[in-house]
DOTIZA-912721 format. One record per residue (C-alpha): residue number from 0; residue in three letters; x, y, z. Coordinates in nm, 4 decimals. Example, Ala and Ser with C-alpha at 12.3 -4.5 7.8 and 13.67 -1.06 7.14 Angstrom:
2
+------+------+----------+----------+----------+
: resi : resn :        X :        Y :        Z :
+------+------+----------+----------+----------+
:    0 :  ALA :   1.2300 :  -0.4500 :   0.7800 :
:    1 :  SER :   1.3670 :  -0.1060 :   0.7140 :
+------+------+----------+----------+----------+
This chain:
60
+------+------+----------+----------+----------+
: resi : resn :        X :        Y :        Z :
+------+------+----------+----------+----------+
:    0 :  MET :  -0.8991 :   0.2738 :   0.0187 :
:    1 :  ILE :  -0.5764 :   0.4608 :  -0.0468 :
:    2 :  ILE :  -0.3174 :   0.3099 :  -0.2768 :
:    3 :  GLU :   0.0338 :   0.4504 :  -0.2613 :
:    4 :  ILE :   0.3089 :   0.3795 :  -0.5072 :
:    5 :  ASP :   0.6354 :   0.4436 :  -0.3247 :
:    6 :  GLY :   0.9757 :   0.5226 :  -0.4631 :
:    7 :  GLY :   1.3130 :   0.4955 :  -0.2980 :
:    8 :  GLN :   1.2660 :   0.8129 :  -0.0935 :
:    9 :  HIS :   1.0238 :   0.6232 :   0.1287 :
:   10 :  THR :   1.3078 :   0.4144 :   0.2711 :
:   11 :  GLU :   1.4145 :   0.7341 :   0.4483 :
:   12 :  GLN :   1.0718 :   0.8254 :   0.5860 :
:   13 :  VAL :   0.9442 :   0.4970 :   0.7240 :
:   14 :  GLU :   0.8382 :   0.6459 :   1.0579 :
:   15 :  HIS :   0.6529 :   0.9338 :   0.8895 :
:   16 :  ASP :   0.4689 :   0.6894 :   0.6623 :
:   17 :  ARG :   0.3833 :   0.4631 :   0.9573 :
:   18 :  LYS :   0.2325 :   0.7529 :   1.1529 :
:   19 :  ARG :   0.0440 :   0.8781 :   0.8477 :
:   20 :  ASP :  -0.0931 :   0.5306 :   0.7741 :
:   21 :  ALA :  -0.2022 :   0.4929 :   1.1377 :
:   22 :  TRP :  -0.3840 :   0.8273 :   1.1267 :
:   23 :  LEU :  -0.5522 :   0.7406 :   0.7961 :
:   24 :  GLY :  -0.6525 :   0.4038 :   0.9430 :
:   25 :  SER :  -0.8081 :   0.5809 :   1.2418 :
:   26 :  GLN :  -1.0154 :   0.7808 :   0.9929 :
:   27 :  GLY :  -1.1495 :   0.4616 :   0.8369 :
:   28 :  TYR :  -0.9141 :   0.4301 :   0.5410 :
:   29 :  THR :  -0.7197 :   0.1257 :   0.4351 :
:   30 :  VAL :  -0.3755 :   0.2088 :   0.2980 :
:   31 :  LEU :  -0.2044 :  -0.0241 :   0.0539 :
:   32 :  ARG :   0.1578 :   0.0525 :  -0.0315 :
:   33 :  PHE :   0.3485 :  -0.0835 :  -0.3259 :
:   34 :  TRP :   0.7003 :  -0.0133 :  -0.4433 :
:   35 :  ASN :   0.7382 :   0.1441 :  -0.7879 :
:   36 :  ASN :   0.9437 :  -0.1558 :  -0.8910 :
:   37 :  ASP :   0.6678 :  -0.3994 :  -0.7964 :
:   38 :  VAL :   0.4102 :  -0.2061 :  -0.9964 :
:   39 :  MET :   0.6359 :  -0.1965 :  -1.3007 :
:   40 :  GLN :   0.7567 :  -0.5567 :  -1.2840 :
:   41 :  HIS :   0.4767 :  -0.7437 :  -1.1055 :
:   42 :  LEU :   0.1611 :  -0.5544 :  -1.1978 :
:   43 :  GLU :  -0.0649 :  -0.8615 :  -1.1986 :
:   44 :  SER :   0.0389 :  -0.9447 :  -0.8428 :
:   45 :  VAL :  -0.0204 :  -0.5871 :  -0.7285 :
:   46 :  LEU :  -0.3638 :  -0.5839 :  -0.8920 :
:   47 :  GLU :  -0.4484 :  -0.9156 :  -0.7257 :
:   48 :  GLN :  -0.3533 :  -0.7764 :  -0.3842 :
:   49 :  ILE :  -0.5760 :  -0.4740 :  -0.4472 :
:   50 :  ARG :  -0.8609 :  -0.6996 :  -0.5606 :
:   51 :  LEU :  -0.8273 :  -0.9143 :  -0.2466 :
:   52 :  ALA :  -0.8219 :  -0.6074 :  -0.0236 :
:   53 :  LEU :  -1.1365 :  -0.4735 :  -0.1898 :
:   54 :  SER :  -1.3116 :  -0.8073 :  -0.1439 :
:   55 :  GLY :  -1.2133 :  -0.8164 :   0.2258 :
:   56 :  LYS :  -0.9799 :  -1.1120 :   0.1820 :
:   57 :  GLN :  -0.6127 :  -1.1200 :   0.2718 :
:   58 :  ALA :  -0.3338 :  -1.2267 :   0.0393 :
:   59 :  GLY :  -0.1624 :  -1.5325 :   0.1743 :
+------+------+----------+----------+----------+
């Protein structure tokens, strides 16, 4: 599993990130992306999403 914490610069490189995530997925990795703001202001929610991903469940 790869966890990325993205800042504002990622709004300008969406296509690059999409291609990179697709390649990493083809190599067997799961990529979870979170905005800096979400990590700083909603850490419990971010941690819950990570926990669900690790357990094989999806957040709903």
